[in-house]
C-alpha positions as CSV (number, residue, x, y, z in Angstrom):
1,M,-183.9,-180.9,-36.0
2,S,-182.1,-178.2,-33.9
3,N,-182.4,-175.8,-36.9
4,L,-186.2,-176.5,-37.0
5,L,-186.6,-175.8,-33.2
6,A,-184.5,-172.6,-33.6
7,F,-186.7,-171.5,-36.5
8,Q,-189.9,-172.3,-34.5
9,N,-188.5,-170.2,-31.6
10,K,-187.9,-167.3,-33.9
11,I,-191.4,-167.6,-35.3
12,Q,-192.8,-167.5,-31.7
13,Q,-190.6,-164.5,-30.8
14,S,-191.8,-162.7,-33.9
15,K,-195.4,-163.5,-33.1
16,G,-194.9,-162.1,-29.6
17,R,-193.3,-158.9,-31.0
18,L,-196.1,-158.7,-33.5
19,A,-198.7,-159.1,-30.8
20,S,-197.0,-156.4,-28.7
21,L,-196.7,-154.0,-31.6
22,T,-200.3,-154.6,-32.6
23,E,-201.4,-153.9,-29.0
24,R,-199.3,-150.7,-29.0
25,A,-200.7,-149.7,-32.4
26,E,-204.3,-150.2,-31.1
27,K,-203.5,-148.1,-28.0
28,I,-202.0,-145.3,-30.1
29,L,-205.1,-145.4,-32.3
30,I,-207.4,-145.2,-29.3
31,D,-205.3,-142.3,-27.8
32,H,-205.3,-140.6,-31.2
33,E,-209.1,-140.8,-31.4
34,R,-209.4,-139.5,-27.8
35,I,-207.2,-136.6,-28.7
36,I,-209.2,-135.8,-31.8
37,N,-212.5,-136.0,-29.8
38,R,-211.0,-133.7,-27.2
39,Q,-209.8,-131.2,-29.8
40,V,-213.3,-131.2,-31.4
41,A,-214.9,-130.6,-27.9
42,L,-212.4,-127.8,-27.2
43,E,-213.1,-126.2,-30.6
44,E,-216.9,-126.4,-29.9
45,A,-216.4,-124.9,-26.5
46,Q,-214.2,-122.1,-27.9
47,A,-216.8,-121.3,-30.5
48,F,-219.5,-121.2,-27.8
49,I,-217.3,-118.9,-25.6
50,Q,-216.6,-116.6,-28.6
51,L,-220.3,-116.4,-29.3
52,V,-221.2,-115.5,-25.7
53,A,-218.3,-113.0,-25.6
54,K,-219.5,-111.4,-28.9
55,D,-223.0,-111.1,-27.5
56,T,-221.6,-109.6,-24.2
57,Q,-219.4,-107.2,-26.2
58,E,-222.3,-106.0,-28.3
59,Q,-224.4,-105.3,-25.2
60,L,-221.4,-103.5,-23.6
61,K,-220.8,-101.6,-26.9
62,Y,-224.4,-100.3,-27.0
63,N,-224.3,-99.2,-23.4
64,V,-221.0,-97.3,-23.7
65,V,-221.6,-96.0,-27.2
66,D,-225.0,-94.6,-26.2
67,I,-223.6,-92.7,-23.2
68,V,-220.7,-91.3,-25.2
69,N,-222.8,-90.2,-28.1
70,L,-225.3,-88.6,-25.8
71,A,-222.5,-86.5,-24.2
72,L,-221.1,-85.6,-27.7
73,A,-224.5,-84.6,-29.0
74,T,-225.1,-82.4,-25.9
75,C,-221.9,-80.4,-26.6
76,F,-221.5,-80.8,-30.4
77,P,-225.0,-81.4,-31.9
78,D,-225.0,-83.5,-35.1
79,E,-221.2,-83.1,-35.4
80,Y,-219.5,-86.1,-34.0
81,E,-220.2,-89.8,-33.7
82,F,-218.4,-92.4,-31.5
83,D,-218.3,-96.1,-32.0
84,I,-216.4,-99.2,-30.8
85,Q,-215.2,-102.0,-33.0
86,F,-214.1,-105.3,-31.4
87,E,-211.3,-107.3,-33.2
88,I,-209.7,-110.7,-32.3
89,K,-205.9,-110.4,-32.5
90,R,-203.5,-113.0,-31.3
91,G,-206.3,-114.9,-29.6
92,R,-207.4,-111.8,-27.6
93,T,-210.2,-109.4,-28.1
94,E,-209.2,-105.8,-28.6
95,A,-211.5,-102.7,-28.7
96,Q,-210.8,-100.0,-31.2
97,L,-212.4,-96.6,-30.4
98,I,-213.7,-94.9,-33.6
99,F,-214.5,-91.2,-34.0
100,R,-216.4,-89.8,-36.9
101,K,-217.0,-86.3,-38.0
102,E,-219.6,-85.9,-40.7
103,G,-219.3,-89.6,-41.5
104,I,-215.5,-89.6,-41.9
105,D,-213.2,-91.4,-39.4
106,I,-210.9,-88.9,-37.7
107,D,-208.2,-88.6,-35.1
108,P,-210.1,-86.6,-32.5
109,I,-207.0,-84.9,-31.0
110,N,-205.4,-83.8,-34.3
111,A,-208.6,-83.1,-36.2
112,S,-210.8,-81.5,-33.5
113,G,-208.7,-80.5,-30.6
114,G,-208.8,-81.7,-27.0
115,G,-212.3,-80.6,-26.3
116,V,-213.9,-83.6,-28.0
117,V,-211.5,-85.9,-26.1
118,D,-212.4,-84.2,-22.8
119,V,-216.1,-84.9,-23.4
120,V,-215.5,-88.5,-24.5
121,A,-213.1,-89.2,-21.6
122,F,-215.7,-87.9,-19.2
123,A,-218.5,-90.0,-20.8
124,L,-216.3,-93.2,-20.8
125,R,-215.6,-92.7,-17.0
126,I,-219.4,-92.5,-16.4
127,S,-219.9,-95.6,-18.6
128,A,-217.2,-97.6,-16.8
129,W,-218.8,-96.6,-13.5
130,S,-222.3,-97.6,-14.6
131,L,-221.1,-101.1,-15.6
132,G,-219.4,-101.8,-12.3
133,H,-220.4,-102.0,-8.7
134,S,-218.0,-99.4,-7.3
135,D,-218.8,-96.7,-4.7
136,N,-220.9,-93.8,-5.9
137,I,-217.9,-91.5,-6.1
138,L,-215.8,-90.3,-9.0
139,I,-212.9,-87.9,-8.9
140,F,-212.1,-85.6,-11.8
141,D,-209.0,-83.5,-12.1
142,E,-209.6,-80.4,-14.3
143,P,-212.3,-81.9,-16.5
144,F,-213.2,-80.2,-19.8
145,R,-210.1,-78.0,-19.6
146,F,-209.6,-78.1,-23.4
147,L,-213.3,-77.5,-24.1
148,S,-214.0,-74.1,-25.7
149,K,-215.2,-71.5,-23.2
150,D,-218.6,-71.1,-24.8
151,L,-219.3,-74.8,-24.1
152,Q,-217.8,-75.0,-20.6
153,P,-221.0,-73.8,-18.9
154,R,-222.9,-76.6,-20.7
155,A,-220.4,-79.1,-19.5
156,G,-220.8,-77.9,-15.9
157,E,-224.6,-78.3,-16.2
158,I,-224.1,-81.9,-17.6
159,M,-222.0,-82.9,-14.6
160,H,-224.4,-81.4,-12.2
161,K,-227.5,-83.1,-13.7
162,L,-225.7,-86.4,-14.0
163,S,-224.6,-86.2,-10.4
164,K,-228.2,-85.7,-9.3
165,H,-229.8,-88.2,-11.7
166,L,-227.3,-91.0,-11.0
167,K,-226.9,-90.2,-7.3
168,L,-223.2,-90.0,-8.0
169,Q,-220.9,-87.8,-6.0
170,M,-218.3,-86.1,-8.1
171,I,-215.3,-84.6,-6.5
172,I,-213.8,-82.1,-8.9
173,V,-210.5,-80.3,-8.8
174,S,-210.9,-77.3,-11.1
175,H,-209.9,-73.7,-11.7
176,N,-212.8,-73.3,-14.2
177,D,-215.5,-71.0,-13.0
178,A,-218.1,-72.6,-15.3
179,I,-217.5,-75.9,-13.6
180,I,-217.3,-74.4,-10.1
181,D,-220.5,-72.5,-10.5
182,N,-222.5,-75.8,-10.8
183,A,-221.0,-77.3,-7.6
184,D,-223.2,-78.0,-4.6
185,R,-220.2,-77.3,-2.3
186,I,-217.0,-75.4,-3.0
187,F,-213.8,-75.7,-1.1
188,E,-211.0,-73.2,-1.9
189,V,-207.5,-74.5,-1.3
190,S,-204.6,-72.1,-1.0
191,Q,-201.1,-72.6,0.1
192,K,-198.8,-70.2,2.0
193,Q,-195.3,-71.0,3.0
194,G,-195.9,-74.7,2.4
195,V,-199.0,-74.8,4.5
196,S,-202.3,-75.6,2.8
197,K,-205.5,-73.8,3.9
198,V,-209.0,-75.0,3.0
199,I,-212.0,-72.7,3.1
200,M,-215.6,-73.7,2.4
201,K,-217.3,-71.1,0.2
202,E,-220.9,-70.4,-0.6
203,A,-222.1,-72.4,-3.6
């Protein structure tokens, strides 16, 4: 009789453990389903964010690319083309700047000299300014210094016209007469025995 009672107790204990394990298994299944649903929601949100980001990047691309290509066409008609390609690497979006000459991708510095880079760098500064809400002031240190001498007067005219059109004040440090000649105000800075002297000259 005692053996039967002991056996019945074991059965009851086993039923209790089975009920506990069943309850834990059901909870695990519920948690698993919740995790799957959350993962699906996150993937859908990520896909939506990437779609919005791509659209924003395309709008940004057209704004920047148009300004840079306009500057290039002004100095180098029908010679160079600028483009931006966005790539997702390691979960982050990276922008690759592309230069083409007569339809062929090039390294602008090695293939064309620093003049092209000067023009593009200037145009990118203007593009970045136009996208933000910063003060209407940009400072340039020796802009277009690598541009060939025959194109430097044109670069000076571009800066002057953009300054007027965009109501953008450009403070320029330059030794280049072609740039200086297009200035509204000219300040000549000289230094003698460690003392700087500033003189305003006639524009």
